[in-house]
VOTIKOL-119793 format. One line per 5 residues: number of its first residue (from 1); for each residue y, z, x of N, C-alpha, C, CB. Coordinates in nm, 2 decimals, always signed. Glycine has a CB too. Example, Ala and Ser with C-alpha at 12.3 -4.5 7.8 and 13.67 -1.06 7.14 Angstrom:
! residues 2
1> -0.57 +0.78 +1.32 -0.45 +0.78 +1.23 -0.33 +0.78 +1.32 -0.45 +0.90 +1.13 ~ -0.22 +0.71 +1.28 -0.11 +0.71 +1.37 +0.00 +0.79 +1.29 -0.06 +0.57 +1.41
END
This chain:
! residues 82
1> +9.49 +5.48 +9.94 +9.61 +5.49 +9.98 +9.71 +5.39 +9.89 +9.60 +5.47 +10.13 ~ +9.69 +5.30 +9.80 +9.73 +5.18 +9.74 +9.78 +5.30 +9.60 +9.60 +5.03 +9.72 ~ +9.69 +5.39 +9.56 +9.73 +5.46 +9.44 +9.83 +5.56 +9.49 +9.61 +5.52 +9.37 ~ +9.85 +5.63 +9.59 +9.94 +5.70 +9.60 +10.11 +5.68 +9.61 +9.90 +5.73 +9.68 ~ +10.07 +5.53 +9.68 +10.21 +5.45 +9.65 +10.26 +5.45 +9.49 +10.18 +5.28 +9.70
6> +10.18 +5.41 +9.44 +10.22 +5.37 +9.26 +10.25 +5.52 +9.21 +10.04 +5.29 +9.16 ~ +10.15 +5.60 +9.22 +10.17 +5.72 +9.16 +10.29 +5.82 +9.19 +10.05 +5.78 +9.17 ~ +10.39 +5.84 +9.08 +10.51 +5.87 +9.11 +10.45 +6.04 +9.11 +10.63 +5.81 +9.00 ~ +10.48 +6.16 +9.23 +10.42 +6.27 +9.24 +10.55 +6.34 +9.17 +10.37 +6.32 +9.39 ~ +10.48 +6.47 +9.13 +10.61 +6.58 +9.07 +10.53 +6.66 +9.12 +10.66 +6.62 +8.91
11> +10.70 +6.74 +9.14 +10.68 +6.86 +9.23 +10.77 +6.98 +9.17 +10.71 +6.82 +9.39 ~ +10.70 +7.07 +9.14 +10.76 +7.22 +9.10 +10.91 +7.24 +9.19 +10.63 +7.36 +9.16 ~ +11.03 +7.24 +9.14 +11.13 +7.27 +9.23 +11.16 +7.42 +9.23 +11.26 +7.18 +9.21 ~ +11.06 +7.49 +9.19 +11.11 +7.64 +9.13 +10.96 +7.69 +9.19 +11.15 +7.67 +8.92 ~ +10.90 +7.64 +9.28 +10.75 +7.72 +9.27 +10.76 +7.86 +9.32 +10.65 +7.65 +9.38
16> +10.84 +7.88 +9.39 +10.84 +8.04 +9.40 +10.85 +8.09 +9.29 +10.95 +8.10 +9.49 ~ +10.92 +8.07 +9.23 +10.97 +8.13 +9.08 +10.83 +8.11 +9.00 +11.11 +8.04 +8.99 ~ +10.75 +8.05 +9.01 +10.64 +8.00 +8.91 +10.54 +8.14 +8.96 +10.56 +7.81 +8.95 ~ +10.52 +8.16 +9.10 +10.43 +8.21 +9.20 +10.48 +8.36 +9.14 +10.46 +8.15 +9.39 ~ +10.61 +8.39 +9.15 +10.63 +8.52 +9.12 +10.63 +8.58 +9.00 +10.72 +8.56 +9.16
21> +10.65 +8.47 +8.88 +10.60 +8.52 +8.71 +10.44 +8.53 +8.71 +10.66 +8.41 +8.58 ~ +10.35 +8.45 +8.80 +10.24 +8.46 +8.76 +10.18 +8.59 +8.82 +10.17 +8.34 +8.78 ~ +10.25 +8.66 +8.95 +10.19 +8.76 +9.03 +10.21 +8.84 +8.96 +10.22 +8.80 +9.16 ~ +10.34 +8.87 +8.87 +10.37 +8.95 +8.78 +10.26 +8.96 +8.67 +10.51 +8.92 +8.74 ~ +10.27 +8.85 +8.60 +10.16 +8.82 +8.47 +10.02 +8.88 +8.52 +10.13 +8.64 +8.43
26> +9.96 +8.85 +8.62 +9.81 +8.90 +8.65 +9.82 +9.01 +8.65 +9.74 +8.86 +8.77 ~ +9.89 +9.07 +8.75 +9.93 +9.24 +8.78 +9.93 +9.28 +8.70 +10.05 +9.30 +8.83 ~ +10.02 +9.27 +8.59 +10.04 +9.35 +8.46 +9.89 +9.36 +8.34 +10.19 +9.26 +8.38 ~ +9.85 +9.21 +8.38 +9.72 +9.20 +8.28 +9.60 +9.29 +8.35 +9.67 +9.01 +8.25 ~ +9.58 +9.31 +8.46 +9.50 +9.39 +8.55 +9.53 +9.56 +8.53 +9.54 +9.34 +8.69
31> +9.65 +9.58 +8.46 +9.71 +9.72 +8.47 +9.73 +9.78 +8.65 +9.60 +9.82 +8.37 ~ +9.74 +9.72 +8.73 +9.77 +9.73 +8.85 +9.95 +9.77 +8.88 +9.73 +9.59 +8.90 ~ +9.98 +9.85 +8.91 +10.11 +9.88 +8.97 +10.18 +9.79 +9.03 +10.10 +9.98 +9.04 ~ +10.29 +9.77 +9.05 +10.34 +9.70 +9.21 +10.32 +9.78 +9.32 +10.50 +9.68 +9.23 ~ +10.31 +9.95 +9.32 +10.30 +10.02 +9.42 +10.15 +10.00 +9.47 +10.35 +10.17 +9.39
36> +10.10 +9.99 +9.37 +9.93 +10.03 +9.40 +9.90 +9.86 +9.47 +9.80 +10.09 +9.21 ~ +9.96 +9.73 +9.41 +9.92 +9.63 +9.46 +9.98 +9.65 +9.61 +9.97 +9.51 +9.38 ~ +10.11 +9.70 +9.62 +10.15 +9.69 +9.78 +10.04 +9.76 +9.85 +10.29 +9.77 +9.83 ~ +10.00 +9.88 +9.79 +9.88 +9.91 +9.89 +9.76 +9.86 +9.91 +9.85 +10.01 +9.87 ~ +9.73 +9.76 +9.81 +9.62 +9.71 +9.85 +9.62 +9.59 +9.92 +9.55 +9.70 +9.75
41> +9.74 +9.51 +9.95 +9.72 +9.40 +10.05 +9.83 +9.47 +10.15 +9.76 +9.23 +9.99 ~ +9.84 +9.59 +10.20 +9.90 +9.68 +10.27 +10.03 +9.62 +10.31 +9.81 +9.72 +10.38 ~ +10.12 +9.61 +10.22 +10.27 +9.61 +10.24 +10.35 +9.67 +10.18 +10.31 +9.52 +10.24 ~ +10.49 +9.69 +10.16 +10.59 +9.79 +10.11 +10.59 +9.75 +9.99 +10.72 +9.80 +10.17 ~ +10.61 +9.86 +9.91 +10.62 +9.87 +9.75 +10.77 +9.78 +9.76 +10.64 +10.07 +9.66
46> +10.86 +9.80 +9.80 +10.99 +9.73 +9.79 +10.95 +9.58 +9.81 +11.10 +9.79 +9.90 ~ +10.89 +9.56 +9.94 +10.83 +9.38 +9.93 +10.79 +9.34 +9.80 +10.68 +9.33 +10.04 ~ +10.68 +9.40 +9.77 +10.61 +9.32 +9.66 +10.72 +9.32 +9.54 +10.47 +9.39 +9.62 ~ +10.81 +9.42 +9.54 +10.91 +9.44 +9.42 +11.01 +9.29 +9.43 +11.02 +9.60 +9.45 ~ +11.06 +9.26 +9.56 +11.12 +9.15 +9.59 +11.08 +9.02 +9.55 +11.13 +9.15 +9.70
51> +10.91 +9.04 +9.62 +10.85 +8.89 +9.57 +10.85 +8.91 +9.43 +10.68 +8.85 +9.62 ~ +10.85 +8.99 +9.32 +10.83 +8.93 +9.20 +10.96 +8.93 +9.13 +10.73 +9.00 +9.13 ~ +11.06 +8.93 +9.19 +11.23 +8.98 +9.18 +11.25 +8.81 +9.16 +11.33 +9.08 +9.34 ~ +11.29 +8.77 +9.06 +11.36 +8.65 +9.03 +11.49 +8.64 +9.08 +11.37 +8.63 +8.91 ~ +11.56 +8.75 +9.13 +11.70 +8.75 +9.13 +11.70 +8.76 +9.32 +11.77 +8.90 +9.02
56> +11.57 +8.74 +9.37 +11.56 +8.75 +9.53 +11.55 +8.64 +9.56 +11.46 +8.83 +9.58 ~ +11.56 +8.56 +9.67 +11.59 +8.50 +9.77 +11.49 +8.47 +9.85 +11.67 +8.55 +9.84 ~ +11.37 +8.59 +9.87 +11.31 +8.58 +9.97 +11.17 +8.50 +9.93 +11.31 +8.72 +10.02 ~ +11.14 +8.44 +10.03 +11.02 +8.35 +10.03 +10.92 +8.42 +10.11 +11.06 +8.19 +10.10 ~ +10.77 +8.40 +10.06 +10.67 +8.49 +10.12 +10.58 +8.39 +10.18 +10.58 +8.58 +10.00
61> +10.51 +8.41 +10.30 +10.41 +8.36 +10.36 +10.26 +8.31 +10.31 +10.40 +8.43 +10.43 ~ +10.22 +8.24 +10.33 +10.08 +8.18 +10.28 +9.98 +8.31 +10.28 +10.01 +8.04 +10.40 ~ +9.96 +8.36 +10.41 +9.88 +8.50 +10.42 +9.97 +8.58 +10.31 +9.88 +8.57 +10.60 ~ +10.03 +8.61 +10.28 +10.09 +8.71 +10.18 +10.00 +8.67 +10.03 +10.29 +8.67 +10.16 ~ +10.07 +8.54 +10.00 +10.00 +8.47 +9.91 +9.88 +8.48 +9.86 +10.00 +8.39 +9.94
66> +9.82 +8.44 +9.98 +9.66 +8.46 +9.99 +9.62 +8.60 +9.96 +9.60 +8.43 +10.13 ~ +9.63 +8.71 +10.02 +9.64 +8.85 +10.01 +9.63 +8.89 +9.88 +9.75 +8.89 +10.05 ~ +9.74 +8.87 +9.82 +9.77 +8.93 +9.67 +9.65 +8.84 +9.56 +9.95 +8.89 +9.62 ~ +9.67 +8.71 +9.58 +9.56 +8.62 +9.49 +9.41 +8.69 +9.52 +9.56 +8.45 +9.55 ~ +9.39 +8.74 +9.61 +9.27 +8.83 +9.63 +9.25 +8.96 +9.60 +9.24 +8.83 +9.76
71> +9.40 +9.03 +9.59 +9.38 +9.15 +9.52 +9.40 +9.14 +9.39 +9.45 +9.23 +9.57 ~ +9.41 +9.04 +9.36 +9.47 +9.07 +9.20 +9.31 +9.00 +9.14 +9.66 +8.95 +9.14 ~ +9.23 +8.92 +9.22 +9.10 +8.85 +9.17 +9.16 +8.72 +9.11 +9.01 +8.95 +9.07 ~ +9.21 +8.64 +9.14 +9.25 +8.53 +9.04 +9.24 +8.40 +9.22 +9.47 +8.57 +8.93 ~ +9.24 +8.26 +9.15 +9.27 +8.20 +9.27 +9.40 +8.16 +9.27 +9.18 +8.08 +9.29
76> +9.41 +8.06 +9.39 +9.54 +8.01 +9.45 +9.62 +7.95 +9.33 +9.50 +7.91 +9.57 ~ +9.54 +7.85 +9.29 +9.56 +7.74 +9.17 +9.64 +7.84 +9.07 +9.39 +7.67 +9.08 ~ +9.54 +7.94 +9.02 +9.61 +8.02 +8.88 +9.77 +8.06 +8.96 +9.48 +8.22 +8.81 ~ +9.77 +8.10 +9.05 +9.94 +8.17 +9.07 +10.02 +8.07 +9.10 +9.98 +8.30 +9.19 ~ +9.97 +7.92 +9.11 +10.10 +7.79 +9.12 +10.09 +7.70 +8.98 +10.08 +7.66 +9.28
81> +10.00 +7.79 +8.88 +10.03 +7.71 +8.76 +10.12 +7.76 +8.64 +9.91 +7.69 +8.72 ~ +10.21 +7.63 +8.59 +10.37 +7.65 +8.52 +10.25 +7.75 +8.39 +10.50 +7.45 +8.45
END
């Protein structure tokens, strides 16, 4: 417990942007369109585009984050890495 007190925590203040970039990156690497990803995770194409857009302030749920990671066959850790 003392280790937690002495260790300074580092937070990604732009975590949603990090996730957005990684979703787009892995989607493109796998040759999946945003429309196809939307179908795979049962969401609208517009919603997937909003998730990937850095201009959008929309935040998404853990469930959506998880389903996208499964569809892209990547771990949640991979989607949060800077």
